[in-house]
Structure formats: C-alpha cells, structure tokens
N, C-alpha and C positions, 0 to 999 in steps of 0.2 A: 249650720251640719243640717245637713238633707233631714227631711219624712226617713221615715225608717219605713219599708216593707214591712209589712206584718209578721213576714217569718220571720225578721232583728227583730220587730219588738219581741213576739214572742220571748226568741232566746236568749236577748237581755233580759226580761224578766227570771228565765231560769237561772243566770246568773249574779244576780243582785239576789235570788233568795236562797238561791242554790250553795249556800254556804259550808255543807259539810253534806254527807251521803242524806243524816238523817233530816235535816232539812229540802235535799233533793226529791226525796219521798214527800213529805209534806206537804212542798210549793205540787207536784203531781198530782196529790188527793184534793189538792183545792179544784185544777185544770178539773179536773173529773166528776166531779163532782158537781162543780158550775156549769159541764154538760151534759149532766145530767144520769151519771153510771151510778149503778147502784152498787155499795160496800156488801161485801161477805165476809163473812172469816172462814177462817181455814177448818175450826174441828166442829163445824155447823156440816149440818148435809144442808147438799145446795139445793134447790127449786128454781130454775130456768122457765124461760120462756123464749122461744122464737122470734128475733126484734130487740131481745134485753139486751143490758149494756153494764157491765158489771168488771167489781177492780177489785181482788185481794190483795194484803199485804199482811202474809204470815212473820213477816216480822220487820222492823219499823226502815230497817234499810233496804227493804229488797217487794217488789209489788208486784203482781198480776193484771193489767188491764185486756176483756175480751167481748168483744160480740158477738151476735149467734145470728146470720140473719133473717126475715120473716120467712125464707121457705127454703131454710138452709138444712140442707142432705147432710148430714156425719156422715158418708162411705165420699163427700167430694173432698173429708179433708181438710189440711187446714195451714193457713199460714201466719211464719212463728219469725214476731222478730227480737234482738237480744240488744241490751244495752246495758253501760255497766256504773252506778251512780256513785262509783268514789273514784276519786283520783291521788295523786300522790303528796303526800304532806309533812309535817311535824306537828307529831300528836306529843301530847302534857301527861308525866310518868305519873304513877301513884305519889304520895308524900313527897313532891317536887318543892316544897321549900329551900333553898340556897338563898343563906346569907350571906355575903362577902363582903367585905373592904364598903361598907354602906350601902350596900347593894341587893334589897328582893331578889333575883332572879328564880326561875324554875328548869327545873330537869326534864329533857324533852327523851323520846327518841324518835327515828327515820318510819314512817310506811311508806312502805311499793319504793320508785325511784323518783324521786325530784330530785333537778340541778340546783344545788341544797345554795349556791353560791345568789342568788336570783331570788331569796327569801333574806337578803340579806340589805342592809338602808334602806327598809320602804315601810311604811304603816301594816303595820300587824291588826288583826284582831286574834279572837278564839269562839267558836262556833260547837255546838255540838248537845250530850245530854250527859243529862245531871238526875240521879236516880237517890230521891228518898224515903224515907221508911212508910211502907203500907202499913193494911189494915191485916197483913198475914204474916212472919218472915218471907215466904214464896211470889206475895206477890207485890212489890215495892212498885213507888208512883215514878215516871219518869217523864221529866223537863228539857224541852225545845230552851236550848241557850243559841242567844249569836250577840254579840258584846256590841260588836256596828261600829263600837270605834277603834280608835291606834291604842289597844289596853298594853300591849309587849312589841321590845323593841328589838333583832337581831343588826350591831353594828357593825363592820367592816375595822380592819385595821389602821390605821392614817398608812402613806407612803413612805415618812418619812423611821417609821418603823418597821417599812418591809419595802425595802428598795426596790425590788427584785418582784415585784407582784405584777408587772404587764407584762416581763418576761417567761418567767417563770412560775407564775399561779398562786392561789395560795391554798396548800390541804386544807381541809377541814374537817378535823377530828370532831367524829357526831360528840364525845362524851363532853367535849371541852368549849367549842365553838359554837355551841349550839342552843348554848343558854341564856335564856330570850332574860332581856332587863324589862322587870316590872318595874319598880322606882327606884329611887330612894329610902333610908331607914329614916322615918320619923313619924310623929304621933299617929300616923294613918297606918303604916306598912313599919310596926319595926316584930326584932323576935320572937312576938309571939300571937305573931300572927301564922295564920294558916292557908292556903290554898279556900280549906272549905270555911271557911269567913268571910272572907272573899264571893265567892260563887253564890252563898247565905243570904246576901244580899243583892245581889243577880234577881232571885228569883224568889226572891224574900220565904223565905224559911229560919229555921234553927238550923246552926254549924251542924248539930247534932246529931238533923235526921235527917243529912246528906250520905249517904254509905259509900257511891262510889260517883264515876263521870269518864263519859268518851270525847275527849274535849281535841282537835287539832287550832295550829294556828292558820288561819286563814290569812290570803292576799287582800287589805280594804281597796284594789283601787277598784275602781269600775270599769264596765264595759265602756268600746270606743270605736265609732271607728276611724281609720288610718291613712294614711296616704293620698298625695296628694289631692285626690279626684271622692277621696271617701269609699276606696272599694273592697278595702280591709277591715279586719274584726283586730283592735285587740284586749285582750282581758286575760283573766285567771278563768282557769279552771274551764277551758276549750271540749280539753277529754278530759270525760265523756261528754259531757253535760249536752253538745251539737246533739249526739245519738241520741240520748231521752227525750233531749223538744221534741225534733223532727220526727220519731217514734208515736207521741204522745199525739200532738197534734197531728199527724196523719191520720190517725185508729180514727182520734174523736169526730173531722171533717169527713170521711171515707163515708160511704151508704155502697155496701154488699150486702144481694140478699137468700145468694146457696150456701155461706161458709162460715166457719168459724172462723175470722183475725184475734189472735193472743199479742198483747210487746210484756218480755218481761225484763222487771226492771233485774240487777240482780249487783249485790255488794261482793268487794276484795277480789276482783281482777289486778289490780295489781298485787296482790299478792299472791295470786296463784291459784284461786278459786274454789280453793277445795275449803271449804264451812261451809254451814248450814245454813245462809241466806247470799253462798256465791252456786254459781254457775255452775259449778263441780258436786253440787245434790240431788238427793231426790226429789224436788218440791217438783221440778217441771211434771218430771210424769207423775206427779200429786194433783199439779193442780190442770193438767188434761181428762188426768182418769178420772174426776170427780165432775164435771165436763160432761162428758160423756155419762156417767153413771144416772147424770140427771136425766138422763134421756135415755134410760135401760137397757146401758148398751155395759158389755164388759170389759176387761182390760183387754184378750184378746181380739177385741171387736175395733178398741182404741187403736193398740196399733199398727192393727191391718187400714186401719186410716185414714190412719195421720203420713201413712208411709207417699198415700201420692200426694203428702203436703209439698211444701217450698217453707225455708228459716234460712235468716237472715242474722248475720252475727252483723252489729253495726259501733263501729269505732275506728275514733280517727287514725289518717294516714298522713305518710312523712309528705310534705312537696315537697318540690325540687328548692336547693337554696343555692341561689347564683354566688354565693360567695365559697361554699365550699362543691365544688362540682362535681366531687371525686367521688364520693359518698351516694353519688348514684347508681341506679342501672344505666347502660348506656343506650340505652331503646325505649325503657319505660321511665320519663320522671317525669310526674301530671306537676304540674305549676295551679297554685291557686289561683281560681274564678278561671281553671277550666272544665270547670265539670267535679263535682262530687267521683268519690276513686274505688274503683275493685281491683280490692287486692286476690294475690296470688301466691302462693309460694309451694315450692314442688317435695317438701318435705311436711304441708301440710300446717304449720303454723298461723299463717292462714288457711282457713279451709275453701276446697271450693272443690269441684268435679265441671266437666265440662259441660253435661245437661247444664247443672242450676247456671252457670256462670252465661251459656245461651238466651239461657229466658230473660234473667236480669238485661244483658244486652236486648235482646230484642222486644222487651217492655221500654226501655229509658225509647230505640227506637218511635214504635210508635206512640209514647208520649212525648216525643219530641221532650224529650230531657239529656242534657250535655254528663256525659262521662266520661272517667280518663282511667288504664290501665294504672297498676301497682306491681311489679315484683321486685326482691331487693338485689341490689349489686352483693354479686355469684360469692364477694370476698366476706362477706356482713352475718355474720347471724340475724339482727334485726329483734324484733318484737316479736310476741303472740298474740292472741285472742281468747274471747271466752270461746268464738265458732266451732275450734277441734273439739272441746270439753264438752260440748249444750250434745254436738252431736256423736257424738262416741254414748251419748244414753238414748237417743231419740232418732229410731230410724229414716231419718228424709235428708233429699240432698240439702248444700247447706252453705252457703257462697258467703265472703267474706268482703262489707264494702264501706266507707268512711269518706265525712271531707278529707281534705291534704292539711296540715296545720308546720307553721313552722314552731322552735324553740319548742317541741310539745317536751311536756316536764317540766318547763319554768315558772318560775309562780303566776307567767304572762306569761301567755301563749300568743299566737297570729294564725290568720283564714282569709278565704275570700267570701265577702260578700255575695256571691254570687252564688258558694256548692252550699251552706246554708239552704236558701231558697231553692236552689233543686236535687236536695236531699228532701227536704219534708214533701215537697210532689213529689220525689219518688216514692216515700215510702205513704200516700194516699194512695197514688196510682197502685203502688201493693197489693194492697188492701182491697184494693175496687176488683184487682184483673184477678 
C-alpha cells in the first residue's frame, strides 16, 4: 500500500473514529483542541479577541468552529461553510429485546435512506450514546459508546429459499428483516437478559442507572484504497465525513487576518434538518450574533455585515457510474478523481446563484484546483442538501459543493482519492481568500 497523503490520512482517522454523529463531534473536538482552539459554551457571555480560534458545541452532534483575523473588521463579512455529521443508518429502538426460537435479536428502525441490503452479511457494530442518572433528574450523564467489534449480524436468506433473488431482488420488510442477531440463548444471553444489562457492562455502570440511549448499527469495515493504482477510496460513511474532515482541517490550517471564518457542523440532514441541532434551526444566527455582540455590535449590524459574505453547503455529489450511464445528465457528468464538484439545480435543491458560483470558479482558477460541474438528469428529482435551508435563514450568497461518490448511502461508498485532496485545498483557500 502506498504512503497516504496527509489529507487522506486525516480522512481515514475521521472515518475510523466517526462511527456515530456523537463520535464525529468528539473527534472534531480533539482535532480543534490539539490545534489550539478554545472551547466556548453557548450559555456564557463570550469574551473574544482578534486572532482567536474558538469552537462551541451546543449539542453533542453539532459544532461551530470559528477564527477571527488579527486585524478583523466585521464589516468585511464572514465566510461560512456547513456540513453534516449524521449518515443513513439502522438504529436500535427502546425495549429492543426479541427472543425467538433460541436466538436473541434487537428491534430496530431505519434512519434516513440507507441502501438496506448493503448492511446484510457483513460485520456490524454498535455506536452512539448511553445516558445514566445524574445528581438531578434534569442533569443526566452521557457516555459515548463504541463496541468496536462485530457484535450484531444481519444474515441474508439463502438463494435455495429464494431462487429468484438475482432476478427480482429481495424485498426488505423493515420490521421483519432488519432485526440483527445478537446471539443464541445460553447462560450469558437468556430471556432474563435485557439490552440495558449488556450496555451496563460496556460502560461499567449498574443497569438500573441507564435511562436511555441513542445507538446505531454501523459497518465495521475499515477505509481502504482500491483500484489497480489505488486511486479510489472505499469506506463506510463517506457521506458526509469527507466534507466535515475537509472543512475542519481547512479551517485549522488556514490564515486570514481581516475576516471571521466559521464552520458549522449540523445533525439530522438525512431526515430533513428540522431539529434543534439541524441546519433548519436558529443556532447559526445565535452563534454569529454572539460573535458580533462580543465586539459591541447588534443584530442589525450583524445581518448587514454578513450580507457581503459567502457561504458553502458542503455535501457529497453523484459521480458518473459507468454501469448506469442513463442516470446522469447528458452534458454534466463528473467522474471520480476529476476534481471536486460544484452543484446547481434550478429548483434550488442545490442552492446557488450566478455570483456565488462565479466566485467559486474564480477561486479554483486562481488556486489551480480542479473542479467539475453537476446538474441532475432532467427526469429525476435527485437529492438535496442543507444549502437551501441555511441560506433561507442567513442573507448571504450560497453555493453547494462536494466530492463525487458512487454507491451513495450504501454501507460502504466509493470516491476518488484526489477529489478529497482537492476539496481540502479548496476549503483552506476559501478561508484564506
């Protein structure tokens, strides 16, 4: 295996550590703290200094990181880039224990829009958060949990019992077929065993102290370079850890003396963003308002100043699939390793305007960073991003960008290695220029 470029090493670390949205934020905090950023708390009054580097995590699946130039003039506006920390998954329901014909299984529900059959017949683990009793009823204690071992399994039905599977596929009933096997009933697992008992052993607490949890099953596979020349990356959770990684490391490595730069990491993009920790919340305005307030400016001043800024919605895009050529637009079909992608849609599901897109193209040309254009096939609805949502709350020019993937929303996706390098370089350039 070849020596990994710095940008790919950074991505692999994010992918290996970011096994839930909680863990994506935990790893981000570590990266920022090691880079000298200071943590702030949303309920405090902020004392900020020019040249300062800060982050705030109001909820444990969302984070805002920002830098203030040494000679910052707030009237110069702000550069903002947003990405999301969640990914399509299968989550564990409350009271999940199922005992059936000698097996213990777990009751689950689908989060977002995963390609469900890609979770079958592969090692799956569990990650997320477990909450236990605190000193007060409204101050519970949170514990990050990542089993980091193949603890559950979803087996397919043998072809002998479904002879037409290769022609007709295998329709998945979410309530019947997505119940992973935890083990066979024995002295360790029996009908008196609760899921809470198993979790309690993992975090070394009493089972009766566990009040709730938020856990997902995740693909335990490690990221790998693939292809004859190792030019591609195959890994779980490329959507949207690629963007999170590029933005955070781009911000950390950037230097800008006269402006505020802000990275926003949101949760719940995969289910519409309408939550306190999602892009369709008041938090971005609150965070920006607190920055401006720390320098003696009011909300009207803030909205006036940022109107001259520029914002990026950074999320993965669809690369051209050689086995399904009819799914792409006939003139805009980006390929892996051809450059990161600028996305447009006339219905604003990918947000853009001519000025913002022209600005990004000019920056790419100035910095010699390869880019490609994407537009949807005219007969398909396609997906959307946080771009149109957040730009409806903040009066700023906004554009959608991201790296191209194949197998998007599979439990293991594919991308071009060079595209991640290009996106990281572009993020740094965006914050520096």
